[in-house]
PALUM-430577 format. One record per residue (C-alpha): residue number from 1; residue in one letter; y, x, z. Coordinates in Angstrom, 1 decimal. Each point is the difference from the previous one (the first is absolute). Layout:
BEGIN
NODE fifi zavex     py     px     pz
NODE  NUM     A      Y      X      Z
...
! end
This chain:
BEGIN
NODE fifi zavex     py     px     pz
NODE    1     M  -28.8  -20.3  -11.8
NODE    2     F   -1.0   -1.1    3.6
NODE    3     G   -2.6    2.8    0.0
NODE    4     I    2.6    2.7   -0.7
NODE    5     R    1.8   -0.4    3.3
NODE    6     P   -2.7    1.8    2.1
NODE    7     V    0.0    2.9   -2.4
NODE    8     F    3.8    0.5    0.4
NODE    9     A   -0.4   -0.4    3.7
NODE   10     L   -2.4    2.9    0.1
NODE   11     L    2.3    2.2   -2.0
NODE   12     L    2.8   -0.6    2.4
NODE   13     L   -2.1    1.2    3.0
NODE   14     P    1.1    3.4    1.3
NODE   15     L   -2.1    2.9   -1.2
NODE   16     T   -0.9    1.1    3.5
NODE   17     A   -0.6   -2.9    2.3
NODE   18     P    0.6    0.6    3.7
NODE   19     L   -3.0    0.5    2.2
NODE   20     T   -0.5   -2.7    2.6
NODE   21     V   -2.7    1.9    1.9
NODE   22     P    0.4    3.7    1.0
NODE   23     P   -2.4    2.4   -1.8
NODE   24     V   -2.8    1.4    2.2
NODE   25     V   -0.5    3.8    0.2
NODE   26     T   -2.9    1.6    1.8
NODE   27     I    0.7    3.1    2.0
NODE   28     T   -2.9    2.1    1.1
NODE   29     F    0.1    2.2    3.0
NODE   30     R   -2.1    3.2    0.0
NODE   31     D   -0.3    3.1    2.2
NODE   32     Y    2.8    1.1   -0.8
NODE   33     A    1.5   -1.6   -3.0
NODE   34     F    1.2   -3.2   -1.6
NODE   35     D   -1.3   -1.6   -3.1
NODE   36     A    3.0   -2.0   -1.2
NODE   37     P    2.2   -0.5   -3.2
NODE   38     S    2.6    2.6   -0.8
NODE   39     T    2.4   -2.7   -1.3
NODE   40     L    0.6   -3.6    0.8
NODE   41     P    2.5   -2.6   -1.2
NODE   42     A    2.6   -1.3    2.5
NODE   43     G   -0.5   -3.4    1.7
NODE   44     A   -2.4   -1.4    2.6
NODE   45     T   -3.3    1.8   -0.1
NODE   46     T   -3.1   -0.7    2.0
NODE   47     F   -2.0    3.1    1.2
NODE   48     H   -3.7   -0.3    1.0
NODE   49     A   -1.0    2.9    2.1
NODE   50     V   -3.6    1.4   -0.1
NODE   51     N   -1.2    2.9    2.2
NODE   52     A   -2.6    2.1   -1.8
NODE   53     G    0.4    2.8    2.6
NODE   54     K   -1.8    0.6    3.3
NODE   55     E    3.2    0.1    2.1
NODE   56     P    2.4   -2.8    0.6
NODE   57     H    3.1    0.0   -2.3
NODE   58     H    3.0   -2.0   -0.8
NODE   59     G    2.4   -0.2   -3.0
NODE   60     L    3.6    0.5    1.2
NODE   61     L    2.3   -0.6   -2.9
NODE   62     V    3.3    1.9    0.2
NODE   63     R    3.0   -0.1   -2.4
NODE   64     L    1.7    3.3   -0.6
NODE   65     A    3.8    0.4   -0.1
NODE   66     P    1.4    0.9   -3.6
NODE   67     G   -0.6    3.6   -0.8
NODE   68     K   -2.8    0.5    2.4
NODE   69     T   -3.5    1.0   -1.1
NODE   70     V   -3.5   -0.5    1.3
NODE   71     A   -0.4    3.8    0.4
NODE   72     E    3.1    0.0    2.4
NODE   73     L   -1.6   -2.9    1.9
NODE   74     A   -3.3    1.8    0.4
NODE   75     A    1.8    3.1    1.3
NODE   76     A    2.1   -2.0    2.5
NODE   77     L   -2.9   -1.9    1.3
NODE   78     A   -2.0    3.3    0.5
NODE   79     K    2.6    0.9    2.8
NODE   80     P   -0.1   -1.4    3.5
NODE   81     G    2.5   -2.7    0.7
NODE   82     P    1.1   -3.5   -1.3
NODE   83     P   -0.3   -0.8   -3.7
NODE   84     P    3.0    1.0   -2.2
NODE   85     S    3.0   -2.5    0.1
NODE   86     W    0.1   -0.2   -3.8
NODE   87     I   -3.2   -2.2   -0.2
NODE   88     T   -0.3   -3.6    0.8
NODE   89     M   -3.3   -1.3    1.5
NODE   90     L   -0.9   -3.2   -1.9
NODE   91     G   -3.3   -0.8    1.6
NODE   92     G   -3.2   -0.3   -2.1
NODE   93     P   -3.6   -0.7    0.6
NODE   94     Q   -2.3    0.9    2.8
NODE   95     Q   -3.6    0.5   -1.1
NODE   96     G   -1.5   -3.4   -1.1
NODE   97     S    3.6   -1.5   -0.3
NODE   98     V    1.4   -2.1   -2.7
NODE   99     V    3.8    0.6    0.1
NODE  100     T    2.9   -1.1   -2.4
NODE  101     L    3.2    2.0   -0.2
NODE  102     D    3.1   -0.4   -2.2
NODE  103     L    0.5    3.2   -1.9
NODE  104     T    3.3    1.1   -1.5
NODE  105     P    0.4    2.8   -2.6
NODE  106     G   -0.2    3.5    1.5
NODE  107     N   -2.2    2.8    1.3
NODE  108     Y   -2.6   -0.8    2.5
NODE  109     A   -3.0    1.6    1.8
NODE  110     W   -3.2   -1.1    1.7
NODE  111     I   -0.6    2.0    3.2
NODE  112     C   -2.6   -0.2    2.8
NODE  113     M    1.2    0.9    3.5
NODE  114     V   -3.3   -0.8    1.7
NODE  115     P   -1.1    3.2    2.0
NODE  116     G   -3.3    1.6   -0.7
NODE  117     P   -2.4    1.2    2.7
NODE  118     D    2.0    3.3    0.2
NODE  119     G    3.3   -2.1    0.7
NODE  120     A    1.6    0.8   -3.3
NODE  121     P    1.2   -2.9   -2.0
NODE  122     H   -1.8   -0.5   -3.3
NODE  123     V    3.1    0.6   -2.0
NODE  124     M   -0.1    3.6    1.1
NODE  125     K   -3.5    0.1   -1.6
NODE  126     G    1.4   -1.1   -3.3
NODE  127     M   -0.1   -3.8    0.3
NODE  128     I    3.2   -0.7   -1.8
NODE  129     K    0.6   -1.4   -3.5
NODE  130     G    3.3   -0.7   -1.7
NODE  131     F    0.6   -2.7   -2.6
NODE  132     V    3.0   -1.5   -1.9
NODE  133     V    1.1   -3.6    0.0
NODE  134     T    1.5   -0.9   -3.3
NODE  135     P    2.5   -2.8   -0.9
NODE  136     N   -1.6   -3.4   -0.8
NODE  137     K    1.8   -2.8   -1.8
NODE  138     A   -2.4   -2.7    1.4
NODE  139     P   -1.0    1.1    3.4
NODE  140     A   -2.3   -2.3    2.2
NODE  141     P    1.5   -1.6    3.1
NODE  142     M   -1.3    0.6    3.5
NODE  143     P   -2.5   -2.7    1.1
NODE  144     A    0.8   -2.5    2.7
NODE  145     A   -1.4    0.5    3.5
NODE  146     E   -1.2   -2.5    2.6
NODE  147     I    0.7    2.2    3.0
NODE  148     T    2.6    2.6    0.8
NODE  149     A   -0.6    3.0    2.2
NODE  150     S    2.8    2.1    1.4
NODE  151     M   -0.9    3.4    1.2
NODE  152     K    2.3    1.3    2.8
NODE  153     D    0.3    2.5    2.9
NODE  154     Y   -2.9   -0.5    1.1
NODE  155     G   -2.0   -2.9   -1.3
NODE  156     W   -0.6   -2.7   -2.7
NODE  157     D    1.6   -3.4    0.0
NODE  158     F   -1.9   -2.5   -2.2
NODE  159     S    1.8   -3.2   -1.0
NODE  160     K   -3.2   -1.9    0.9
NODE  161     P   -3.3    1.1    1.6
NODE  162     L   -2.4    1.8   -2.3
NODE  163     T   -3.4   -1.5   -0.4
NODE  164     A   -3.2    1.0   -1.7
NODE  165     G   -0.2   -0.5   -3.7
NODE  166     K    2.3    0.7   -2.9
NODE  167     H    3.8    0.2    0.6
NODE  168     T    3.0    1.4   -1.9
NODE  169     V    2.3    1.8    2.3
NODE  170     K    3.4    1.5   -0.7
NODE  171     F    0.6    3.0    2.1
NODE  172     I    3.5    1.3    0.7
NODE  173     T    1.3    2.7    2.4
NODE  174     A    2.8   -1.0    2.5
NODE  175     P    2.9    2.5    0.4
NODE  176     G   -1.3    3.0    1.9
NODE  177     Q   -2.8    2.4   -0.7
NODE  178     P   -2.6   -0.3   -2.9
NODE  179     H   -3.3   -1.7    1.0
NODE  180     E   -3.3   -0.8   -1.4
NODE  181     L   -3.0   -2.4    0.7
NODE  182     V   -3.5    1.5   -0.1
NODE  183     I   -2.6   -2.7    0.5
NODE  184     W   -3.2    1.2    1.6
NODE  185     K   -3.2   -2.1    0.1
NODE  186     L   -1.4    1.1    3.5
NODE  187     A   -3.6    0.9    0.3
NODE  188     P   -2.0   -2.2    2.5
NODE  189     G    1.0    0.5    3.6
NODE  190     K    3.1    2.2   -0.9
NODE  191     T    3.6   -0.7    1.0
NODE  192     E    3.5    1.1   -1.1
NODE  193     S   -0.2    2.4    3.0
NODE  194     D   -3.1    1.7   -1.5
NODE  195     L    1.9    0.3   -3.3
NODE  196     A    3.1    1.4    1.7
NODE  197     T   -2.2    2.6    1.8
NODE  198     W   -1.6    1.0   -3.2
NODE  199     A    3.3    0.2   -1.8
NODE  200     T    1.3    2.7    2.3
NODE  201     K   -2.7    2.6   -1.2
NODE  202     M   -1.9   -1.5   -2.9
NODE  203     D   -2.9    2.3    0.8
NODE  204     S   -2.7   -2.6   -0.3
NODE  205     P   -0.8   -3.1   -2.1
NODE  206     P    2.6   -2.7    0.5
NODE  207     P   -0.9   -3.2    1.9
NODE  208     G    0.8   -2.1   -3.0
NODE  209     T    0.9   -0.2   -3.7
NODE  210     V    3.3   -0.3   -1.7
NODE  211     V   -0.1   -3.3   -2.0
NODE  212     G    3.6   -0.4   -1.2
NODE  213     G    3.7    0.0    1.0
NODE  214     V    3.2    1.5   -1.4
NODE  215     S    1.2    3.5    0.0
NODE  216     P    3.2    1.3    1.6
NODE  217     M    3.1   -1.9   -1.1
NODE  218     Q    3.7    0.6    0.8
NODE  219     A    2.4   -2.8    0.7
NODE  220     G    1.3   -1.7   -3.1
NODE  221     T   -3.4    0.0   -1.8
NODE  222     A   -2.6   -2.8   -0.4
NODE  223     N   -3.7   -0.1   -0.9
NODE  224     V   -2.1   -3.1   -0.6
NODE  225     V   -3.5    0.6    1.3
NODE  226     T   -3.1   -2.2   -0.7
NODE  227     L   -2.2    0.0    3.1
NODE  228     D   -3.5   -1.4   -0.2
NODE  229     L   -1.6    0.7    3.4
NODE  230     P   -3.2   -1.7    1.3
NODE  231     P   -0.1   -1.2    3.7
NODE  232     G   -0.4    2.8    2.3
NODE  233     H    1.5    2.6    2.4
NODE  234     Y    2.8    2.2   -1.4
NODE  235     A    2.7    2.5    1.1
NODE  236     F    3.4    0.3   -1.4
NODE  237     F    1.5    3.6    0.2
NODE  238     C    3.1    2.0   -1.0
NODE  239     F   -0.7    3.7   -0.2
NODE  240     L    3.5    1.2   -1.0
NODE  241     P    1.6    2.7    2.2
NODE  242     D    2.9   -1.2    2.0
NODE  243     A    3.4    1.3   -0.9
NODE  244     K    0.9    0.8    3.7
NODE  245     D   -3.2    1.6    1.5
NODE  246     G   -2.3    0.6   -3.0
NODE  247     K   -2.8   -2.1    1.6
NODE  248     E   -1.7   -2.5   -2.2
NODE  249     H    1.4   -3.6    0.3
NODE  250     F   -3.2   -1.3    1.5
NODE  251     H    0.8    2.1    3.0
NODE  252     H    3.2   -2.1    0.3
NODE  253     G   -2.1   -3.2    0.0
NODE  254     M   -0.2   -0.6   -3.8
NODE  255     M   -3.6   -1.0    0.1
NODE  256     Q   -1.5   -3.4    0.3
NODE  257     D   -3.5   -1.4    0.7
NODE  258     V   -0.5   -3.0   -2.3
NODE  259     T   -2.8   -2.4   -0.2
NODE  260     L    0.1   -2.1   -3.3
NODE  261     R   -1.7   -3.4   -0.1
! end
């Protein structure tokens, strides 16, 4: 009879046990498209971004207001001016990033706002993909983070200094404008000033390579980012246009020369 107890214990377990670790989804950037699932269950989800294109890209995740469609979003983004007020910018991965977000049921889209050599954002070349988040009775929780980074007008506040190696960082955006963090590994002898000069025209090869970061986030959202950066010379940049004058935020000082040891 003592051997029966484990059997009854198994029968009493829930049919769907909650996940303790977020599922990992690979999203592939191409020139100019996303390879990504069309549906995902709600809950914390980790996105691993891979760039298979020749141009730099990011995955900006936006949630659409009820009743809005991806076609309407594509049409709105094809016009000059700020993005429509009926989307929420939730962040997402830069190329090479591993980013975890908490998804709630609804309609979403991946878009890439990185400009091409002609100055047009990639979304205007068709780099947009909608997907649906469905209800989930056993969603995974968000992972813990060892460092918190607050993005503000115009800079990044880390709860403790960032060092080389692997770290889990929770990014939030302070009240104000949306922001991002694009981490560049600078080429030997290059500086943040060289990158800023290149970014004004983008008519030549960049003085570095994007190795991670987090895509644009509005206040009230959170992304947990796994950074694994070797020792070296980096530059942190925010390329979002300012709400007042339209200039990219790095022109307002939102760029930082960083040496990680």
